[in-house]
N, C-alpha and C positions, 0 to 999 in steps of 0.2 A: 504494500500500500504506500502511496505517496502523500506527503504532507507539504503544504505551502507555508513557508515562513516569509512574511512580508517585512521589508525594511523601509522605514520612512525617516526623513530628516529634511530640514530646510536646505535650500540651495547653499552649497559650501559646507554642508554638514558631514561630508565624507561617505555618503551612502554607497556610491559606486565602488569605491575601493573596499569598503567593508563587505559588500555583497560578494565580491570576488574572493576576498580572503576567508570569509566564513564558509563559503562553499568548499574551498580547498581544505579547511580545517575539519569539516564534517565528513569529507571524503566521498561518501555516496550521495553527491549533491549536484544539481544543475542550476543554472541561473536564467532568469527571464527579466527583461527590463521594460518598464513602462515607457521610458523615453523612446524606445524603438517603435512604439505604436502611436503615440499621441501626436496630434496636429495643433494642439492648443497654442503652443509657443509661436506658431506661424500667424496667429491672429494679431491684429493691431491692438495696441495698449488700450484704446478706448473701449474695445469690446470687453476686456477684462474689468474695466471700471464699471461698465454697465452691469456686468455679472455681479459685482460686489453690491451695487445699488439694488439689484433684484433679489438679494438675500444670500448670495454666495453658496448656492447649492451645488455640491460637487457632482451630483448626479446629472447636471446639465451637460457635463463633458462627455462627448461621444468618443469612444476609443475603439475603432473597428477591429474586430477579431481577437481582442485581448482576452475576453472572458471565454471565448470558444477555445483558445489555445491553452488557457489554464485548465479547463475541463479535460482536454485531451491529455495533458501531462499527468493529471491526477488519475486518469484511467490507465496510464501506462503507455500512452502513445507518444511518439516523437512528433515535434513540430518544426517548422522552418522560421527562423528569425526574419521578420519582414524588412529589417534594415540591412543586415549582413548577408542574408540569404544562406545562412549556415544552419545545419541541423542542430536542434536542441533535444537531446534524448531525455526521456523520463527517468528519474531516479527517486530514491526514497525521499530526499529533501529537495524541494523546489524553492530556491531562494529568489524571492520576487522583489525587485527594486520598485517600490510603489509609494511615491510621495503622498498620495491621497489616502493611504492606510485603508481603513474599513469604511470610509465615508462614501465610497463609490459602490453602490449596491450590486451592480452587475458583476463586479470582481470580488467584493467582500465575502460572498458566500463560499468562495473557494479558499479563503485564508484561514489557516488553523492557528497560527501565532502571528502577532504583530509586534515588531521591535521598533521603538522610537528612539532616535539618537537626539538627546537633549543638548542643545548648545545655544548660547546667546546669539541673537541674530546679527549683532555687530561683529562678533568674532567670525561667524559663518561668512558674512560679506567680505571681511578682510581676507579670509582664506581664499575665497573665490577670486577676488581682485588680484591676489598674489599669484594665483594659477594663471590668470589672464596675462598679467605683466610678464610672467616667466616665459609664456609662449611668445609674446611680442618681442622679447629681447633676443630670441633665437633668429629673428628675421632682421637682416641688416640693410635691405634696400629702403632708402629714405621714403619713397612713394608708398611702400607697403606700411611702414611705420605710421605715416600720417593717416592712412585708411583705418588702421587698428585703433589709433587714438580717437578718431571720430566715432568708431563703433563703440568704444568704451564709454565715450561721452553720452551716446544715445542710451546705452545700457543703464548708466547711472541715472539718467533722466527718467527712464521707465521705472527704475527701482523706486525713486522718490514718488512718482505718481501712482504706481499701482503694485509693483512686485512686492514691495515692503508690506503693503496692506494684505496682500494675498498670503504672504508668509506668516503674518500674525494670525490670520484666520486659520491657516493650516495648523499652526502650533496649538491653537486653542481646541480645535475640533479633533485632529488626528491623534494628538498625544493623549487625549482623554480616554481613548479606547485601546491604548497600547497594553499588551500583556507583559512586555519587558521594556524597561526604560534604561538606556545606557547613558553614561556621562560622556558626552562628546569631547570634553576637554581633558579626559584622562588619556593615558598613553594607549596606543593602538593595541598592543598585546593584552593589556588589561581588559579592554573592551571585547576582544575576541574570546578571551578565556571566560569572561562572565556570560557572554551570549551562548557559547558552546555548552557550558554547564546547564544553563537554563533550558536550552532546547532539548538536550538529552534527558533532563529531568521531567520535562513536560510531555514529550512525545514518546509513546510506547515503543519498545524494541520490536 
């Protein structure tokens, strides 16, 4: 039997690295990523602002094929990642990178455990900006650097207008239904050890 362990965190909370690492630690595990399915980030910022004004219902987000693929994995069937076009085999533990946690009803019914990585939003933002600037510094062409700075300026403008508000809403709603809460400011190995112990204790052999 397969079990879905979802991992949620704000942008910059380290969920992608954590999902990869916990899957390796558990051994009999595979990973599936919400970001490979969603189209929400392609929407203009004013659409998200309107979504907030309308009550911020995460079920308004349409995520094609994601719930169907989770169901197949739980049944023991392999799926194909829509972004990388690579096969994702079904294993005992399905580590699901899912920032919406259990707030999205179409996928929540497949989640057996939800992990929330707790981290102050200012630290999460600083980590994300450091990631961006690290990537920018590897590019030495002046015209590319200018484009990257313009992109970062737009990102920060969107963060101030809407992304920050969405992250506050995510933290309030998603963390409230978490089964396991990790301290995102602790060292990575401590987080992995804590999560591994909790998962093995809560999911039957």
